[in-house]
PDB file as gemmi writes it, atoms N, CA and C in Angstrom:
CRYST1    1.000    1.000    1.000  90.00  90.00  90.00 P 1                      
ATOM      1  N   MET A   1      40.350  18.622  -9.136  1.00  0.00           N  
ATOM      2  CA  MET A   1      40.002  17.582  -8.294  1.00  0.00           C  
ATOM      3  C   MET A   1      39.015  16.910  -9.218  1.00  0.00           C  
ATOM      4  N   LYS A   2      40.214  15.496  -8.811  1.00  0.00           N  
ATOM      5  CA  LYS A   2      38.730  14.407 -10.263  1.00  0.00           C  
ATOM      6  C   LYS A   2      37.559  13.947  -8.715  1.00  0.00           C  
ATOM      7  N   ALA A   3      36.701  13.396  -8.826  1.00  0.00           N  
ATOM      8  CA  ALA A   3      36.062  12.969  -8.493  1.00  0.00           C  
ATOM      9  C   ALA A   3      35.411  11.653  -9.166  1.00  0.00           C  
ATOM     10  N   ASP A   4      35.293  10.631  -7.856  1.00  0.00           N  
ATOM     11  CA  ASP A   4      34.645   8.946  -8.637  1.00  0.00           C  
ATOM     12  C   ASP A   4      33.169   9.357  -8.152  1.00  0.00           C  
ATOM     13  N   THR A   5      31.863   9.815  -8.043  1.00  0.00           N  
ATOM     14  CA  THR A   5      30.234  10.063  -8.228  1.00  0.00           C  
ATOM     15  C   THR A   5      30.036   9.541  -9.266  1.00  0.00           C  
ATOM     16  N   CYS A   6      28.615   8.873  -8.146  1.00  0.00           N  
ATOM     17  CA  CYS A   6      26.977   8.500  -9.090  1.00  0.00           C  
ATOM     18  C   CYS A   6      26.083   9.124  -9.360  1.00  0.00           C  
ATOM     19  N   VAL A   7      25.494   9.621 -10.872  1.00  0.00           N  
ATOM     20  CA  VAL A   7      24.841  10.502 -10.621  1.00  0.00           C  
ATOM     21  C   VAL A   7      23.853  10.055 -11.777  1.00  0.00           C  
ATOM     22  N   THR A   8      22.745  10.862 -11.662  1.00  0.00           N  
ATOM     23  CA  THR A   8      21.648   9.858 -12.613  1.00  0.00           C  
ATOM     24  C   THR A   8      20.350  10.665 -12.888  1.00  0.00           C  
ATOM     25  N   PRO A   9      19.906  11.198 -13.038  1.00  0.00           N  
ATOM     26  CA  PRO A   9      18.493  12.203 -13.674  1.00  0.00           C  
ATOM     27  C   PRO A   9      17.368  11.944 -12.574  1.00  0.00           C  
ATOM     28  N   VAL A  10      16.993  13.333 -12.398  1.00  0.00           N  
ATOM     29  CA  VAL A  10      15.829  13.094 -11.287  1.00  0.00           C  
ATOM     30  C   VAL A  10      14.516  12.597 -12.703  1.00  0.00           C  
ATOM     31  N   ASN A  11      13.432  12.458 -12.559  1.00  0.00           N  
ATOM     32  CA  ASN A  11      12.948  12.376 -13.832  1.00  0.00           C  
ATOM     33  C   ASN A  11      11.552  12.308 -12.479  1.00  0.00           C  
ATOM     34  N   GLU A  12      10.605  13.380 -13.289  1.00  0.00           N  
ATOM     35  CA  GLU A  12       9.097  13.906 -13.204  1.00  0.00           C  
ATOM     36  C   GLU A  12       8.452  12.472 -12.601  1.00  0.00           C  
ATOM     37  N   ILE A  13       7.108  12.879 -12.329  1.00  0.00           N  
ATOM     38  CA  ILE A  13       6.395  11.342 -12.500  1.00  0.00           C  
ATOM     39  C   ILE A  13       5.805  11.470 -13.370  1.00  0.00           C  
ATOM     40  N   ASP A  14       5.351  11.766 -14.263  1.00  0.00           N  
ATOM     41  CA  ASP A  14       5.015  11.846 -15.829  1.00  0.00           C  
ATOM     42  C   ASP A  14       6.101  11.143 -16.786  1.00  0.00           C  
ATOM     43  N   GLU A  15       7.100  10.729 -15.616  1.00  0.00           N  
ATOM     44  CA  GLU A  15       8.588  10.480 -16.789  1.00  0.00           C  
ATOM     45  C   GLU A  15       8.750   8.998 -16.288  1.00  0.00           C  
ATOM     46  N   LEU A  16       8.724   9.233 -15.102  1.00  0.00           N  
ATOM     47  CA  LEU A  16       8.513   7.725 -13.890  1.00  0.00           C  
ATOM     48  C   LEU A  16       7.838   6.093 -14.808  1.00  0.00           C  
ATOM     49  N   PHE A  17       6.984   6.865 -14.881  1.00  0.00           N  
ATOM     50  CA  PHE A  17       5.475   6.085 -15.326  1.00  0.00           C  
ATOM     51  C   PHE A  17       6.366   5.063 -17.107  1.00  0.00           C  
ATOM     52  N   GLU A  18       7.276   5.996 -17.654  1.00  0.00           N  
ATOM     53  CA  GLU A  18       7.708   6.223 -18.651  1.00  0.00           C  
ATOM     54  C   GLU A  18       8.854   5.097 -19.138  1.00  0.00           C  
ATOM     55  N   ASP A  19       9.231   5.148 -18.408  1.00  0.00           N  
ATOM     56  CA  ASP A  19      11.166   4.812 -17.278  1.00  0.00           C  
ATOM     57  C   ASP A  19      10.755   3.468 -18.280  1.00  0.00           C  
ATOM     58  N   PRO A  20      12.078   3.136 -19.698  1.00  0.00           N  
ATOM     59  CA  PRO A  20      12.034   1.361 -19.780  1.00  0.00           C  
ATOM     60  C   PRO A  20      13.006   0.590 -18.020  1.00  0.00           C  
ATOM     61  N   GLN A  21      13.468   1.462 -17.350  1.00  0.00           N  
ATOM     62  CA  GLN A  21      13.866   0.261 -16.225  1.00  0.00           C  
ATOM     63  C   GLN A  21      12.942  -0.255 -15.506  1.00  0.00           C  
ATOM     64  N   ILE A  22      12.033   0.805 -15.273  1.00  0.00           N  
ATOM     65  CA  ILE A  22      10.496   0.645 -14.432  1.00  0.00           C  
ATOM     66  C   ILE A  22       9.766  -0.105 -14.903  1.00  0.00           C  
ATOM     67  N   ILE A  23       9.332   0.253 -16.571  1.00  0.00           N  
ATOM     68  CA  ILE A  23       8.398  -1.128 -16.308  1.00  0.00           C  
ATOM     69  C   ILE A  23       8.742  -2.766 -16.849  1.00  0.00           C  
ATOM     70  N   ALA A  24      10.105  -2.806 -17.635  1.00  0.00           N  
ATOM     71  CA  ALA A  24      10.830  -3.988 -16.884  1.00  0.00           C  
ATOM     72  C   ALA A  24      10.850  -4.512 -16.213  1.00  0.00           C  
ATOM     73  N   ARG A  25      11.431  -3.585 -15.033  1.00  0.00           N  
ATOM     74  CA  ARG A  25      11.563  -3.663 -13.673  1.00  0.00           C  
ATOM     75  C   ARG A  25       9.375  -4.425 -12.877  1.00  0.00           C  
ATOM     76  N   LYS A  26       8.369  -4.023 -13.537  1.00  0.00           N  
ATOM     77  CA  LYS A  26       7.343  -3.776 -12.968  1.00  0.00           C  
ATOM     78  C   LYS A  26       7.398  -3.028 -12.286  1.00  0.00           C  
ATOM     79  N   MET A  27       7.915  -1.764 -11.380  1.00  0.00           N  
ATOM     80  CA  MET A  27       8.014  -1.103 -10.441  1.00  0.00           C  
ATOM     81  C   MET A  27       7.211  -0.353 -10.199  1.00  0.00           C  
ATOM     82  N   VAL A  28       5.816  -0.622 -10.936  1.00  0.00           N  
ATOM     83  CA  VAL A  28       4.798   0.238 -11.213  1.00  0.00           C  
ATOM     84  C   VAL A  28       3.036  -0.528 -11.750  1.00  0.00           C  
ATOM     85  N   VAL A  29       3.017  -0.868 -10.860  1.00  0.00           N  
ATOM     86  CA  VAL A  29       1.265  -1.907 -10.928  1.00  0.00           C  
ATOM     87  C   VAL A  29       0.337  -1.209 -10.593  1.00  0.00           C  
ATOM     88  N   GLU A  30      -0.660  -1.861 -11.668  1.00  0.00           N  
ATOM     89  CA  GLU A  30      -2.193  -1.282 -11.082  1.00  0.00           C  
ATOM     90  C   GLU A  30      -3.251  -1.818 -10.376  1.00  0.00           C  
ATOM     91  N   LEU A  31      -4.314  -2.298  -9.264  1.00  0.00           N  
ATOM     92  CA  LEU A  31      -4.334  -3.080  -9.126  1.00  0.00           C  
ATOM     93  C   LEU A  31      -6.000  -2.082  -8.227  1.00  0.00           C  
ATOM     94  N   ASP A  32      -6.419  -3.135  -7.955  1.00  0.00           N  
ATOM     95  CA  ASP A  32      -8.362  -2.258  -8.026  1.00  0.00           C  
ATOM     96  C   ASP A  32      -8.868  -2.206  -6.434  1.00  0.00           C  
ATOM     97  N   HIS A  33      -9.016  -0.475  -6.722  1.00  0.00           N  
ATOM     98  CA  HIS A  33      -9.139  -0.489  -5.257  1.00  0.00           C  
ATOM     99  C   HIS A  33     -10.683  -0.392  -4.348  1.00  0.00           C  
ATOM    100  N   PRO A  34     -11.149  -0.574  -3.989  1.00  0.00           N  
ATOM    101  CA  PRO A  34     -12.013  -1.219  -3.718  1.00  0.00           C  
ATOM    102  C   PRO A  34     -13.308  -0.157  -3.516  1.00  0.00           C  
ATOM    103  N   THR A  35     -13.164   1.364  -3.611  1.00  0.00           N  
ATOM    104  CA  THR A  35     -13.672   2.872  -3.978  1.00  0.00           C  
ATOM    105  C   THR A  35     -13.148   3.225  -4.659  1.00  0.00           C  
ATOM    106  N   LEU A  36     -11.707   3.419  -5.280  1.00  0.00           N  
ATOM    107  CA  LEU A  36     -10.850   4.183  -5.877  1.00  0.00           C  
ATOM    108  C   LEU A  36     -10.802   3.622  -7.786  1.00  0.00           C  
ATOM    109  N   GLY A  37     -11.170   2.288  -7.918  1.00  0.00           N  
ATOM    110  CA  GLY A  37     -11.460   1.783  -8.384  1.00  0.00           C  
ATOM    111  C   GLY A  37      -9.438   1.352  -9.266  1.00  0.00           C  
ATOM    112  N   LYS A  38      -9.311   1.455 -10.222  1.00  0.00           N  
ATOM    113  CA  LYS A  38      -7.827   0.766 -10.537  1.00  0.00           C  
ATOM    114  C   LYS A  38      -6.910   1.846 -10.118  1.00  0.00           C  
ATOM    115  N   ILE A  39      -5.635   1.485  -9.240  1.00  0.00           N  
ATOM    116  CA  ILE A  39      -5.184   2.725  -9.171  1.00  0.00           C  
ATOM    117  C   ILE A  39      -3.191   2.351  -8.634  1.00  0.00           C  
ATOM    118  N   LYS A  40      -2.619   3.321  -9.348  1.00  0.00           N  
ATOM    119  CA  LYS A  40      -0.646   2.236  -9.730  1.00  0.00           C  
ATOM    120  C   LYS A  40      -0.601   2.474  -7.900  1.00  0.00           C  
ATOM    121  N   GLN A  41       0.385   1.601  -8.225  1.00  0.00           N  
ATOM    122  CA  GLN A  41       1.093   1.046  -6.758  1.00  0.00           C  
ATOM    123  C   GLN A  41       2.159   0.422  -6.887  1.00  0.00           C  
ATOM    124  N   VAL A  42       3.107   1.504  -6.220  1.00  0.00           N  
ATOM    125  CA  VAL A  42       5.164   0.548  -6.366  1.00  0.00           C  
ATOM    126  C   VAL A  42       5.266  -1.080  -6.340  1.00  0.00           C  
ATOM    127  N   GLY A  43       5.622  -0.950  -7.640  1.00  0.00           N  
ATOM    128  CA  GLY A  43       5.321  -2.480  -7.297  1.00  0.00           C  
ATOM    129  C   GLY A  43       7.276  -3.221  -6.237  1.00  0.00           C  
ATOM    130  N   ILE A  44       7.000  -4.772  -6.149  1.00  0.00           N  
ATOM    131  CA  ILE A  44       7.916  -5.410  -5.406  1.00  0.00           C  
ATOM    132  C   ILE A  44       8.839  -4.879  -5.618  1.00  0.00           C  
ATOM    133  N   PRO A  45      10.040  -4.083  -4.971  1.00  0.00           N  
ATOM    134  CA  PRO A  45      11.592  -4.221  -6.085  1.00  0.00           C  
ATOM    135  C   PRO A  45      12.224  -5.233  -5.267  1.00  0.00           C  
ATOM    136  N   PHE A  46      11.638  -6.415  -4.501  1.00  0.00           N  
ATOM    137  CA  PHE A  46      13.946  -7.505  -4.575  1.00  0.00           C  
ATOM    138  C   PHE A  46      12.843  -8.344  -6.208  1.00  0.00           C  
ATOM    139  N   LYS A  47      13.508  -9.039  -6.647  1.00  0.00           N  
ATOM    140  CA  LYS A  47      12.851  -9.933  -7.526  1.00  0.00           C  
ATOM    141  C   LYS A  47      13.956 -11.554  -7.541  1.00  0.00           C  
ATOM    142  N   MET A  48      13.000 -12.291  -7.417  1.00  0.00           N  
ATOM    143  CA  MET A  48      13.629 -13.597  -6.704  1.00  0.00           C  
ATOM    144  C   MET A  48      13.556 -15.025  -8.858  1.00  0.00           C  
ATOM    145  N   SER A  49      14.271 -15.665  -8.925  1.00  0.00           N  
ATOM    146  CA  SER A  49      14.575 -16.355 -10.178  1.00  0.00           C  
ATOM    147  C   SER A  49      13.755 -16.881  -9.654  1.00  0.00           C  
ATOM    148  N   ASP A  50      13.239 -17.966  -8.716  1.00  0.00           N  
ATOM    149  CA  ASP A  50      12.311 -18.975  -8.294  1.00  0.00           C  
ATOM    150  C   ASP A  50      10.605 -18.593  -8.042  1.00  0.00           C  
ATOM    151  N   THR A  51      10.748 -17.471  -7.601  1.00  0.00           N  
ATOM    152  CA  THR A  51       9.926 -17.512  -6.604  1.00  0.00           C  
ATOM    153  C   THR A  51       9.061 -15.875  -6.895  1.00  0.00           C  
ATOM    154  N   GLN A  52       8.336 -15.716  -7.703  1.00  0.00           N  
ATOM    155  CA  GLN A  52       8.096 -14.466  -7.697  1.00  0.00           C  
ATOM    156  C   GLN A  52       7.033 -14.105  -7.320  1.00  0.00           C  
ATOM    157  N   PRO A  53       7.617 -12.685  -5.970  1.00  0.00           N  
ATOM    158  CA  PRO A  53       6.383 -12.119  -5.241  1.00  0.00           C  
ATOM    159  C   PRO A  53       5.190 -11.220  -5.997  1.00  0.00           C  
ATOM    160  N   GLU A  54       4.351 -11.221  -5.099  1.00  0.00           N  
ATOM    161  CA  GLU A  54       3.532  -9.792  -5.957  1.00  0.00           C  
ATOM    162  C   GLU A  54       2.504  -9.642  -4.838  1.00  0.00           C  
ATOM    163  N   ILE A  55       1.682  -8.074  -5.088  1.00  0.00           N  
ATOM    164  CA  ILE A  55       0.840  -8.292  -4.210  1.00  0.00           C  
ATOM    165  C   ILE A  55      -0.465  -8.879  -4.268  1.00  0.00           C  
ATOM    166  N   ARG A  56      -0.954  -9.178  -3.316  1.00  0.00           N  
ATOM    167  CA  ARG A  56      -2.283  -9.839  -3.155  1.00  0.00           C  
ATOM    168  C   ARG A  56      -3.066  -9.338  -3.199  1.00  0.00           C  
ATOM    169  N   SER A  57      -2.969  -7.814  -2.290  1.00  0.00           N  
ATOM    170  CA  SER A  57      -4.041  -6.997  -1.553  1.00  0.00           C  
ATOM    171  C   SER A  57      -3.844  -6.088  -1.021  1.00  0.00           C  
ATOM    172  N   MET A  58      -4.903  -4.612  -1.105  1.00  0.00           N  
ATOM    173  CA  MET A  58      -4.015  -3.241  -0.832  1.00  0.00           C  
ATOM    174  C   MET A  58      -4.233  -3.444   0.037  1.00  0.00           C  
ATOM    175  N   ALA A  59      -3.539  -2.075   1.171  1.00  0.00           N  
ATOM    176  CA  ALA A  59      -4.120  -1.667   2.349  1.00  0.00           C  
ATOM    177  C   ALA A  59      -5.788  -2.312   3.037  1.00  0.00           C  
ATOM    178  N   PRO A  60      -6.301  -1.969   4.438  1.00  0.00           N  
ATOM    179  CA  PRO A  60      -7.051  -2.006   4.518  1.00  0.00           C  
ATOM    180  C   PRO A  60      -7.624  -0.524   4.691  1.00  0.00           C  
ATOM    181  N   LEU A  61      -8.986  -0.126   4.007  1.00  0.00           N  
ATOM    182  CA  LEU A  61     -10.108   0.927   4.205  1.00  0.00           C  
ATOM    183  C   LEU A  61      -9.417   1.672   5.603  1.00  0.00           C  
ATOM    184  N   THR A  62      -9.745   2.568   6.312  1.00  0.00           N  
ATOM    185  CA  THR A  62      -9.989   3.154   7.039  1.00  0.00           C  
ATOM    186  C   THR A  62     -11.329   2.695   8.403  1.00  0.00           C  
ATOM    187  N   GLY A  63     -10.443   1.991   9.317  1.00  0.00           N  
ATOM    188  CA  GLY A  63     -11.904   0.949  10.041  1.00  0.00           C  
ATOM    189  C   GLY A  63     -12.325  -0.433   9.955  1.00  0.00           C  
ATOM    190  N   GLN A  64     -11.752   0.172   8.471  1.00  0.00           N  
ATOM    191  CA  GLN A  64     -11.565  -1.868   7.764  1.00  0.00           C  
ATOM    192  C   GLN A  64     -11.145  -2.897   9.119  1.00  0.00           C  
ATOM    193  N   ASN A  65     -10.721  -2.629   9.897  1.00  0.00           N  
ATOM    194  CA  ASN A  65     -10.696  -4.334  10.709  1.00  0.00           C  
ATOM    195  C   ASN A  65     -10.601  -4.276  12.124  1.00  0.00           C  
ATOM    196  N   THR A  66     -10.779  -2.933  12.109  1.00  0.00           N  
ATOM    197  CA  THR A  66     -11.190  -1.807  14.184  1.00  0.00           C  
ATOM    198  C   THR A  66     -11.266  -2.692  14.906  1.00  0.00           C  
ATOM    199  N   ALA A  67     -12.698  -3.536  14.301  1.00  0.00           N  
ATOM    200  CA  ALA A  67     -13.163  -3.970  15.403  1.00  0.00           C  
ATOM    201  C   ALA A  67     -12.934  -5.923  15.353  1.00  0.00           C  
ATOM    202  N   GLU A  68     -12.472  -6.069  14.831  1.00  0.00           N  
ATOM    203  CA  GLU A  68     -12.012  -7.791  14.724  1.00  0.00           C  
ATOM    204  C   GLU A  68     -10.587  -7.430  16.011  1.00  0.00           C  
ATOM    205  N   ILE A  69     -10.005  -6.141  15.023  1.00  0.00           N  
ATOM    206  CA  ILE A  69      -9.024  -5.975  16.288  1.00  0.00           C  
ATOM    207  C   ILE A  69      -8.672  -5.666  17.260  1.00  0.00           C  
ATOM    208  N   LEU A  70     -10.116  -5.124  18.093  1.00  0.00           N  
ATOM    209  CA  LEU A  70     -10.056  -4.691  19.030  1.00  0.00           C  
ATOM    210  C   LEU A  70     -10.980  -5.951  19.699  1.00  0.00           C  
ATOM    211  N   ALA A  71     -11.711  -6.983  19.305  1.00  0.00           N  
ATOM    212  CA  ALA A  71     -12.146  -7.303  19.828  1.00  0.00           C  
ATOM    213  C   ALA A  71     -10.837  -8.534  20.872  1.00  0.00           C  
ATOM    214  N   GLU A  72     -10.007  -8.887  19.311  1.00  0.00           N  
ATOM    215  CA  GLU A  72      -9.117  -9.629  20.430  1.00  0.00           C  
ATOM    216  C   GLU A  72      -8.049  -9.407  20.632  1.00  0.00           C  
ATOM    217  N   LEU A  73      -8.005  -8.143  21.101  1.00  0.00           N  
ATOM    218  CA  LEU A  73      -7.733  -7.658  22.375  1.00  0.00           C  
ATOM    219  C   LEU A  73      -8.646  -7.524  23.943  1.00  0.00           C  
ATOM    220  N   GLY A  74      -9.467  -7.762  23.784  1.00  0.00           N  
ATOM    221  CA  GLY A  74      -9.875  -8.517  24.580  1.00  0.00           C  
ATOM    222  C   GLY A  74     -11.564  -7.272  25.493  1.00  0.00           C  
ATOM    223  N   TYR A  75     -11.887  -6.610  23.912  1.00  0.00           N  
ATOM    224  CA  TYR A  75     -12.575  -5.616  23.951  1.00  0.00           C  
ATOM    225  C   TYR A  75     -13.945  -5.936  23.739  1.00  0.00           C  
ATOM    226  N   SER A  76     -15.300  -6.044  24.134  1.00  0.00           N  
ATOM    227  CA  SER A  76     -16.060  -6.570  24.104  1.00  0.00           C  
ATOM    228  C   SER A  76     -17.102  -5.900  22.851  1.00  0.00           C  
ATOM    229  N   LYS A  77     -18.359  -6.348  22.393  1.00  0.00           N  
ATOM    230  CA  LYS A  77     -18.985  -5.653  20.981  1.00  0.00           C  
ATOM    231  C   LYS A  77     -19.569  -4.371  21.385  1.00  0.00           C  
ATOM    232  N   ALA A  78     -19.831  -4.687  23.032  1.00  0.00           N  
ATOM    233  CA  ALA A  78     -20.516  -3.820  23.590  1.00  0.00           C  
ATOM    234  C   ALA A  78     -20.038  -2.423  23.532  1.00  0.00           C  
ATOM    235  N   ASP A  79     -18.913  -2.170  24.462  1.00  0.00           N  
ATOM    236  CA  ASP A  79     -16.940  -1.482  23.956  1.00  0.00           C  
ATOM    237  C   ASP A  79     -16.897  -0.673  22.932  1.00  0.00           C  
ATOM    238  N   ILE A  80     -16.675  -1.524  22.352  1.00  0.00           N  
ATOM    239  CA  ILE A  80     -16.352  -1.342  20.459  1.00  0.00           C  
ATOM    240  C   ILE A  80     -17.272  -0.640  20.122  1.00  0.00           C  
ATOM    241  N   LYS A  81     -18.697  -1.228  20.455  1.00  0.00           N  
ATOM    242  CA  LYS A  81     -19.973   0.016  19.880  1.00  0.00           C  
ATOM    243  C   LYS A  81     -19.811   0.973  20.661  1.00  0.00           C  
ATOM    244  N   LYS A  82     -19.180   1.243  21.552  1.00  0.00           N  
ATOM    245  CA  LYS A  82     -19.715   2.331  22.818  1.00  0.00           C  
ATOM    246  C   LYS A  82     -18.536   3.724  22.513  1.00  0.00           C  
ATOM    247  N   MET A  83     -18.018   2.898  21.855  1.00  0.00           N  
ATOM    248  CA  MET A  83     -16.409   3.983  21.303  1.00  0.00           C  
ATOM    249  C   MET A  83     -16.465   3.839  19.898  1.00  0.00           C  
ATOM    250  N   LYS A  84     -16.850   3.345  19.637  1.00  0.00           N  
ATOM    251  CA  LYS A  84     -17.644   4.294  17.762  1.00  0.00           C  
ATOM    252  C   LYS A  84     -18.747   5.294  17.667  1.00  0.00           C  
ATOM    253  N   GLU A  85     -19.505   4.917  19.113  1.00  0.00           N  
ATOM    254  CA  GLU A  85     -20.311   6.319  19.761  1.00  0.00           C  
ATOM    255  C   GLU A  85     -20.239   7.183  19.829  1.00  0.00           C  
ATOM    256  N   ASN A  86     -19.114   6.973  20.282  1.00  0.00           N  
ATOM    257  CA  ASN A  86     -18.306   8.412  20.767  1.00  0.00           C  
ATOM    258  C   ASN A  86     -17.877   9.004  19.801  1.00  0.00           C  
ATOM    259  N   GLY A  87     -16.836   8.760  18.510  1.00  0.00           N  
ATOM    260  CA  GLY A  87     -15.784   8.559  18.166  1.00  0.00           C  
ATOM    261  C   GLY A  87     -14.071   8.937  17.936  1.00  0.00           C  
ATOM    262  N   PHE A  88     -14.331   7.675  19.021  1.00  0.00           N  
ATOM    263  CA  PHE A  88     -13.153   7.394  19.525  1.00  0.00           C  
ATOM    264  C   PHE A  88     -12.206   6.440  18.543  1.00  0.00           C  
ATOM    265  N   VAL A  89     -13.189   5.515  17.919  1.00  0.00           N  
ATOM    266  CA  VAL A  89     -13.103   4.863  17.200  1.00  0.00           C  
ATOM    267  C   VAL A  89     -13.748   4.479  15.688  1.00  0.00           C  
ATOM    268  N   LYS A  90     -13.486   4.179  14.365  1.00  0.00           N  
ATOM    269  CA  LYS A  90     -14.200   4.470  13.163  1.00  0.00           C  
ATOM    270  C   LYS A  90     -13.479   2.916  13.033  1.00  0.00           C  
ATOM    271  N   THR A  91     -15.503   2.419  12.896  1.00  0.00           N  
ATOM    272  CA  THR A  91     -15.584   0.869  11.964  1.00  0.00           C  
ATOM    273  C   THR A  91     -15.749   0.878  10.925  1.00  0.00           C  
ATOM    274  N   SER A  92     -15.686   0.358  10.059  1.00  0.00           N  
ATOM    275  CA  SER A  92     -16.725  -0.416   8.985  1.00  0.00           C  
ATOM    276  C   SER A  92     -18.436  -1.087   9.224  1.00  0.00           C  
ATOM    277  N   GLY A  93     -18.793  -0.752   9.024  1.00  0.00           N  
ATOM    278  CA  GLY A  93     -20.043  -1.380   8.871  1.00  0.00           C  
ATOM    279  C   GLY A  93     -20.494  -1.325  10.727  1.00  0.00           C  
TER     280      GLY A  93                                                      
END                                                                             
């Protein structure tokens, strides 16, 4: 029986970073992490001819935006402080 299938090798992680197609499409980029230094991130998978998307920032650290988000939801500074003291939330600063 004949089968029409698509197959490709599955690379190991170290092979991934050396793959010519991955490099050509900039599918792995290095970014500066505030505590870890340079780290590799997945690049943006879609490419456009006139506008090139870019990664502008890292994801926030745990607790980095918690106080601001809770304030936007209507919690007072005192409520947020109490939540942090009781270990319910983590905030930076």
